N, C-alpha and C positions, 0 to 999 in steps of 0.2 A: 511353529513360526511365528512369531507376534505380529502387535497388528502395525507397527511400521515397519518392519521386514514386508509386511503381507501387502501394502501399499505399495511401496519400493518396489518391488516384483510386477504387482500389478502393470504398475503405469509405464516399466520396461519389455513389457511386452505391451500391450499397448500402441504401446510407442513404435515400434516396428513395424508400425500401420501406415503411418508414411511412406517407406521404405517398397512394402508389401499391395503398396494400392494408392494410383493414383490420384483419386478423390478421398482418400479416407486422409485426413491430418488429424492429428491428434495438440491434445491443448492440455499442455503440463499445467495440473494446481496446487494448493493444500490438501488437506485431507477435507473429505466430506465435510459440509457443517460451516467451513471458515467462510469469508465472503470472495472472499479468491477465488476459491471453487467454484461456486453460484452465479457469480459473475459473469464465469469461462463457462458456465451450463448456459449460463442464456444466451452470451449471444453464440453457440454452437449452436442450441437452439433454434435461432433466429436466421445465420446460417444452414441450416439444412429444410428450417421448411423454404426459404427466401433463394435460394441459391442451388439447388438439391445438390448440394458436394454431400459429402459426410466428414461429419467433424466428430470424436470422441471426448472428452474431458478423463484426465486419467491422473490420479490426488498421490501425490507424490506426503511424504514425511517435514519436507519444506521446498521453500524460492531453492534454497542453492545447492538440491535432490538434485531439480530437474537445468535447475537454468545452463549449468556443463550437458549438458544432455540435449537440449534446444542448440548451442553451441557446434555440438561437435554431429547432426543432423538422424541425429534417433528419435528425436520431436519437434513437432512445426512449429505450434508456438506456447509460448507462457506469458501467461499471469505474475505482477511486478508492483513495488513502490516503482515511484521513477525514479529511489537511488540505488535501491541494490542491483540491479541491471549496470547499472555505469559503472559502479566500483569492479562488478564484475568484466565489465566490455577493457576497464581497464588492470585488470588486479592486484589488483589494492585492498583496505581494510577486510572484508571478508572472504577477498577469493587473493591465493597466493600466485597463484596466473592470468595473465590475459585471456578472457575470454574475445577474440576480435571481428566474431564469423556471427556475433547480435546484432540486430537489426533493432530500429526503433519502430511500431508500427499505427498507434495510438493509444493516446489519455481517452479514458472511459470519466472518471469523477475523480472528485478529488474526496480528500479522510483528515478530515479536524483529530485533531486531539493537545490536551498538556497536562500537566500539574492537578492533583486536586486533592480541597484538606475541608474539612470538615466543617461544618457548613458555621457553625458556631465561631471558627476561627479566626484572629484578627486582622492574619497574613491575608493578605489582596492582591499579591503579585511575585512572578517568581525572585524578582529580589530577597524578598519575607523570606527566605528556604535556608541563607544562606547559615550555618552555623547546625539545618534541624538532625531529625531523621527523616531518612527518604527511601522510597527503596527504589532497587539500583544492582544494578551487577550482575542482569543477567544473562547466564551461561545459555540460554539456548533464548531464539526468537531474539539476537543478540539486532538485532535492527531496530529493538526498542532504544538499549542506550543510546544509537546514533540521535533517535527522539528526543528525546529528552537529553542531552547534548544541545540540542538545534536551537529548543526552547530558554537551558544558561545562559550562551550565548547571550542571546538580545539581553542578562544581566550582567553578562562577563560574569559568572560563573566556571564552573565544571565542579565536575564529583567532587575535586581534589576538597572544596569550601561549602559541600554535606558531611554527614555522619549517615553512610550508605548503606543498607542492610538490606541484605544480600536478599534473590532472589533468583530462579531456577528459570522464570516466561511473567511476562508481563500480568494475568491473572492469578500466577503466583502472588505475583505480588500485591494483586487490588487485595488481595485474601486476607493479610498482608497486614494492610491499611487497612480491612475491616476489620480485624482484629483487633485493632487499636493498638501493635508492637509501632505504629511505620507515623511519623506525622502530617505522610505526603505521599502519594499515588499519583500513578501515571494510569490514566483513562483516555480509548481514545470516544469519540462522540458518538450516542447514546450504542452503546457494546451493550451485550449484554452484561455481561458479570460487570459492567455498569451502575445495569439499570438495578444487578443484585446487591451493591453497595448504597445506589438511593436508601431503596425500603430497609435491607438490613442497620444501619449506623443512623442511633436515634438523634433525628436533626435534620441528618442526608449530610450530605458535602458537597462543592464548590468548587469551581475553576479558578484555580488563578490566573492571570493576566499577564501581558507582558506589552518591550516595544513593540509599535506596530511600528514605525518609523524606515525608511528605508536605509540608516542607515543598521539598523534592526537587521532588517533584512539579510542584506548582506556578509553580515555574519552567521547568522544560522545556514547562507549558502554554503559558505565558508565551511560548516560542522559534518551537515547534513545534502547534500545535491540538490537543486532541484525542490528544494521544502522553502515557504514562504509564508510570513503571519496569517494562519488565515484567520478574521473579520469577524464574530459569531457573535449576534443579539440574542435575549434572551426571547422564551416562547416557547410555545409544549414538544414543538418537535429538537427542543436546545434542552434538555435538564443538562443540571452544574451550570446551568450558564446566569447568571448571576450581576456581575458588572456588564455595562451597555460603552461601549462595546469591548468585549471581551479575546482576544487576540492569543491565538490557538496555533497551535503548530499544525501546517497544512503542506501536506502530498498529493501527486497521481497517484493513483491505482493506474493501473497505464499493460499494454499489452507488446509485449517484442517475438519476433521472428527468427530465423537463420536466419543467415545469406542461400541455403539447398531451397529454399519453400520457391515456388516461383511466384515468375511476377504476377501471372494473372489471378491467382488465389490472391497471394495477398491486396491488387486491385480491388480484389471485389467484396473479402474481409471489411473491407474499410467503408466505400461502395453503401454498402449492405446495412454497418451498424451507421452508416449516418444519415440512412433513410430512413429507420425504421425504431427510429426514439419508443410510439409507444410499443410497438410490440414488446423491446423492449422492456421498459415498464411490466407492462405486464408477464413476463417474465422473475422481473427482481425489480421487487418498489425503489432500491436504491440508483438506481439510471433515472429517476424523477432531480439526478443532480446531475446528469447528461447531460452535455453543452453540446451538438453537434457544428458550433460552429471552432470549437476548442480545442478540438482531436487534435492538432499536428502545433503541438508547441516546442518550444526550442527546447537539444537537450540533448549531448553530452556525446550518445551513441546513434549514430549516423539513423536514417531515416530506410526500410526496404525501396527498390526503387519500382516495385508496384506501389507504396501507399505515395511516393515521389508522384507520381504517375496520377494517381487516385483524388488528389491534391492538390494538384496543380488543371485538374478540370473542375475543381471543386471552388477554384479560387483562396489556396487555404493556405496557395504557397511562395516561396517561404513561410516557417512559420513566426505569429509578430512574438 
């Protein structure tokens, strides 16, 4: 049995726990070591400590594997970027059929990503990529195709305007960029592979910026629902950010659930996460970017009734 099969099998077995015990809830996530897994683990840890409910994190090969399981009622919760489970709910783009039992729960924190070029490149904006060799066409981690399209849309470009260098996934794509086989790669801010590239590429690399206007934001949202321009300034926590400001593709890491999960459980998740930012930070430093007041954001997927009840009590409903 290979590791991918093992991860899916493990997730399927653990996922049954939501039916086997009224107080054991499975959190679907990407493989161990991924930011989805560590985020789910941090939330689960705090839930166990603060509520006494039992939560388990189940690693799967990718979110497209466990999203349908949440919809079927076999897994209780899942991690996703804001767009992917919206695609699943409507049955478009990455998903062939609608997953109408999915429900929104909360926004954890935003992530930023963007196109990168060598530091000494004359290119400054995404518009400068026209006609250049750019890594893309990802056959796995398909969401990165949409992230790139969102950035390109701000400049009125599409992949047809680029000389695409195919790569199976974004990590392999960054390695192609590191090797000098492409003029640009796509790198999430503060990612491990990005830091590796910074050390390996002579002189390092820099992010390209793009138009951060309201008009550009509308174009991004069409290319990738729930995405928006993220404004980032240079600093030690922003490697590769040179232009001040640098606009990047920003999208939220979110928690979703299924309609089958009891209202009181979802209610407790929302209230517990809202009240325990310090504990979440202890479990995962990325929660420094977590804004409790921003947990409820407008989203195409309807919110779970338990979440709505909590947000009404917190004075955060309807979402702003």
